[in-house]
C-alpha positions as CSV (number, residue, x, y, z in Angstrom):
1,M,-91.7,-37.5,-14.4
2,D,-93.0,-34.2,-15.8
3,T,-91.4,-32.5,-12.9
4,L,-87.9,-33.6,-14.1
5,A,-88.7,-32.2,-17.6
6,D,-89.9,-28.9,-16.0
7,A,-86.8,-28.7,-13.8
8,Q,-84.7,-28.2,-16.9
9,R,-86.4,-24.9,-17.5
10,W,-86.3,-23.7,-13.9
11,R,-84.0,-20.9,-12.7
12,L,-82.7,-21.7,-9.2
13,P,-79.9,-20.7,-6.8
14,A,-76.8,-22.9,-7.0
15,A,-77.6,-24.7,-3.7
16,A,-81.0,-25.8,-5.1
17,W,-79.3,-27.2,-8.2
18,I,-77.0,-29.3,-5.9
19,L,-80.1,-30.6,-4.1
20,L,-81.8,-31.3,-7.4
21,D,-78.7,-33.3,-8.6
22,G,-79.0,-35.4,-5.4
23,L,-82.7,-36.0,-6.1
24,A,-81.9,-37.0,-9.6
25,A,-79.6,-39.7,-8.1
26,R,-82.5,-40.8,-5.9
27,V,-84.7,-41.1,-8.9
28,D,-82.0,-43.2,-10.7
29,R,-81.7,-45.5,-7.7
30,A,-85.5,-45.9,-7.4
31,L,-85.7,-46.8,-11.1
32,R,-82.8,-49.3,-10.8
33,D,-84.3,-50.8,-7.6
34,D,-87.9,-50.8,-9.1
35,D,-89.0,-49.0,-5.9
36,P,-92.2,-47.0,-6.5
37,A,-92.2,-45.6,-2.9
38,A,-88.7,-44.2,-3.3
39,L,-89.7,-42.8,-6.7
40,R,-92.7,-41.0,-5.2
41,D,-90.6,-39.7,-2.4
42,A,-88.0,-38.2,-4.8
43,H,-90.8,-36.7,-6.9
44,Q,-92.4,-35.0,-3.9
45,R,-89.0,-33.6,-2.9
46,L,-88.5,-32.4,-6.4
47,E,-91.8,-30.5,-6.2
48,L,-90.5,-28.7,-3.1
49,L,-87.7,-27.2,-5.2
50,R,-90.2,-25.9,-7.9
51,P,-89.8,-22.1,-8.1
52,G,-92.8,-20.1,-7.0
53,P,-94.9,-18.0,-9.3
54,T,-93.1,-14.8,-8.1
55,P,-89.5,-14.6,-9.1
56,S,-87.0,-13.1,-6.6
57,I,-86.6,-9.4,-7.1
58,G,-83.9,-8.9,-9.7
59,G,-83.3,-12.6,-10.0
60,H,-79.8,-12.3,-8.4
61,G,-78.1,-15.6,-7.6
62,I,-80.3,-17.8,-9.8
63,S,-79.2,-19.7,-12.8
64,A,-80.4,-22.1,-15.4
65,C,-80.0,-25.8,-15.1
66,P,-76.3,-26.8,-15.3
67,P,-75.5,-28.7,-18.5
68,A,-74.2,-31.8,-16.8
69,L,-77.4,-32.0,-14.7
70,A,-79.6,-31.4,-17.8
71,K,-77.9,-34.4,-19.4
72,K,-78.6,-36.6,-16.4
73,I,-82.2,-35.4,-16.3
74,D,-82.6,-36.2,-20.1
75,T,-81.3,-39.7,-19.5
76,L,-83.7,-40.3,-16.6
77,I,-86.6,-39.0,-18.6
78,R,-85.8,-41.3,-21.5
79,R,-85.5,-44.3,-19.1
80,V,-88.9,-43.5,-17.5
81,R,-90.6,-43.0,-20.8
82,A,-89.1,-46.2,-22.1
83,G,-90.0,-48.1,-19.0
84,I,-86.4,-49.1,-18.5
85,S,-84.8,-49.2,-15.1
């Protein structure tokens, strides 16, 4: 789940953070349900939110990961690394 770890450093528009929060919930469900297909799907969708190599001009309307989402992501990363669902 390197993508989740990377996501904490991304700078995205507010709407993208809302989508990422929903995807974090999908990862959580996939882990609880021990569903590798759902986990792969969530990972692929996370990759679609990854910022491109060229930042938007001026960076207007983008922000760092919201603290509450960063906490959720940290928890998911610990669960994945520990092999706990």
